C-alpha distance (Angstrom), angle and dihedral (degrees) to the residues before:
residue distance angle dihedral
M1 . . .
E2 3.82 . .
R3 3.84 115.6 .
E4 3.78 119.2 -126.1
L5 3.85 123.4 -164.9
C6 3.82 118.2 -117.2
P7 3.84 111.6 -112.6
P8 3.82 95.1 -110.3
R9 3.81 92.4 47.4
L10 3.79 90.0 45.8
L11 3.79 90.5 55.9
Q12 3.82 90.3 47.0
R13 3.82 91.3 51.4
L14 3.80 92.6 46.5
A15 3.79 90.6 49.4
N16 3.77 90.9 53.8
L17 3.87 96.9 36.9
F18 3.77 93.7 101.9
K19 3.81 97.2 35.1
S20 3.79 108.7 52.4
P21 3.79 140.2 -52.1
L22 3.77 121.0 -84.3
L23 3.80 118.8 -104.9
G24 3.78 118.0 -133.7
A25 3.79 151.5 169.9
T26 3.77 136.4 -175.2
I27 3.78 117.0 -127.1
S28 3.82 133.5 177.0
I29 3.80 128.3 -126.9
H30 3.80 118.6 176.7
D31 3.79 87.2 -3.9
R32 3.76 91.6 -61.0
P33 3.80 123.8 119.7
I34 3.79 119.3 -120.6
R35 3.77 121.6 -169.9
V36 3.87 108.6 -141.9
E37 3.84 118.8 -165.9
W38 3.77 129.9 179.4
T39 3.72 137.1 177.7
Q40 3.82 128.6 -111.8
R41 3.83 86.8 -111.2
A42 3.79 90.0 57.7
Q43 3.82 90.2 46.8
R44 3.81 92.3 53.1
E45 3.81 89.4 50.2
L46 3.80 92.3 47.0
E47 3.81 90.6 52.4
Q48 3.81 89.3 57.5
R49 3.76 92.9 58.0
S50 3.82 123.3 97.4
S51 3.77 92.1 -152.8
P52 3.75 132.5 29.6
L53 3.81 122.5 -84.2
V54 3.77 113.1 -121.8
A55 3.82 117.2 -145.1
E56 3.77 110.9 -160.8
L57 3.80 112.4 -156.3
E58 3.79 102.3 -154.0
V59 3.77 124.2 -169.5
Y60 3.83 104.4 -170.2
F61 3.77 119.2 -163.6
S62 3.79 107.3 -164.3
C63 3.76 131.3 120.9
M64 3.80 83.1 -34.7
V65 3.80 131.3 11.8
K66 3.79 112.9 -101.3
M67 3.78 131.5 -175.3
N68 3.80 116.7 -152.9
I69 3.78 137.9 169.5
H70 3.76 113.9 -148.3
F71 3.80 117.6 -168.3
L72 3.74 111.1 -145.2
D73 3.82 141.1 167.4
A74 3.82 91.4 -130.0
P75 3.81 136.0 12.8
K76 3.84 116.5 -96.6
N77 3.78 119.0 -109.5
D78 3.88 94.1 2.4
N79 3.83 92.4 -68.7
P80 3.77 111.1 174.9
A81 3.80 111.9 -107.0
T82 3.79 125.9 -152.8
T83 3.82 118.3 -132.7
V84 3.84 115.0 -119.7
S85 3.77 93.2 167.7
D86 3.83 137.4 -23.4
K87 3.84 87.6 -84.3
L88 3.84 100.9 36.3
L89 3.81 130.7 63.1
I90 3.82 126.7 175.3
Y91 3.73 131.2 -164.4
F92 3.77 133.0 179.0
R93 3.81 118.5 -131.0
P94 3.79 119.4 -177.4
V95 3.76 111.4 -172.9
T96 3.79 137.3 173.4
S97 3.81 131.3 -157.1
T98 3.76 117.6 -111.4
E99 3.86 88.9 -146.5
C100 3.74 138.7 16.1
S101 3.78 104.9 -142.6
L102 3.78 122.4 145.1
E103 3.81 91.2 -156.5
L104 3.77 93.0 51.2
G105 3.79 93.4 44.0
A106 3.79 90.4 50.8
R107 3.82 91.3 48.6
L108 3.83 96.6 46.8
G109 3.82 97.3 30.7
R110 3.78 88.4 -121.7
Q111 3.75 139.4 31.9
P112 3.85 117.7 -90.7
E113 3.85 106.9 -94.5
M114 3.75 145.5 -163.0
E115 3.77 129.1 -162.0
L116 3.78 119.4 -112.5
H117 3.76 116.2 -127.9
N118 3.82 113.2 175.9
K119 3.75 141.2 101.5
A120 3.83 92.9 -90.3
V121 3.76 91.5 68.1
A122 3.80 91.0 70.5
G123 3.76 87.5 72.0
M124 3.76 91.2 56.2
V125 3.82 95.9 60.3
P126 3.84 108.4 120.7
K127 3.83 122.9 -120.5
H128 3.76 98.5 -140.0
V129 3.81 141.4 23.2
F130 3.83 129.0 -168.1
I131 3.83 122.5 -164.9
D132 3.79 129.4 -173.9
F133 3.78 137.3 165.2
K134 3.74 111.6 -141.3
D135 3.81 134.4 158.8
G136 3.79 91.2 2.3
K137 3.81 94.2 -55.4
W138 3.82 137.1 100.1
R139 3.77 110.9 -120.4
G140 3.75 130.7 -175.3
E141 3.76 149.4 156.8
F142 3.79 137.1 -167.4
G143 3.77 134.4 -164.1
Y144 3.76 146.8 -173.2
D145 3.81 106.9 -140.5
D146 3.72 119.4 97.2
C147 3.82 89.7 -150.2
K148 3.74 96.5 -132.1
K149 3.78 120.5 155.5
P150 3.78 113.6 -109.4
G151 3.77 116.7 -108.2
């Protein structure tokens, strides 16, 4: 079956087409492969770091499902991180809110949460991650579709 790029990934590749190729690696979390790609800009910034950057892939089940990438200097709560390179680590963190209160969320800036640790979370591991460093900030996205054409 022929592989088709996801629309966001296609835009990223087009944006970088005349600059330089993406760097990449495939890692495994919960025995599931994840394709991680990053730009040359991100690589240059990673090389300047004295310690690895940690990219936390958070799936947050609250009043709505949200997908976030948080860039940290160390994993939260001693979560095991997977090595992508000597300067980049990734870990997957599915969480759920313990309440769904607009008032509480507004007061705390976020609903109270707890991490999910069960066999079902293996099915939530994303299939691809994209990381960039632009305008002085780490940026990223991740997704679940394998972008294959139907048929």
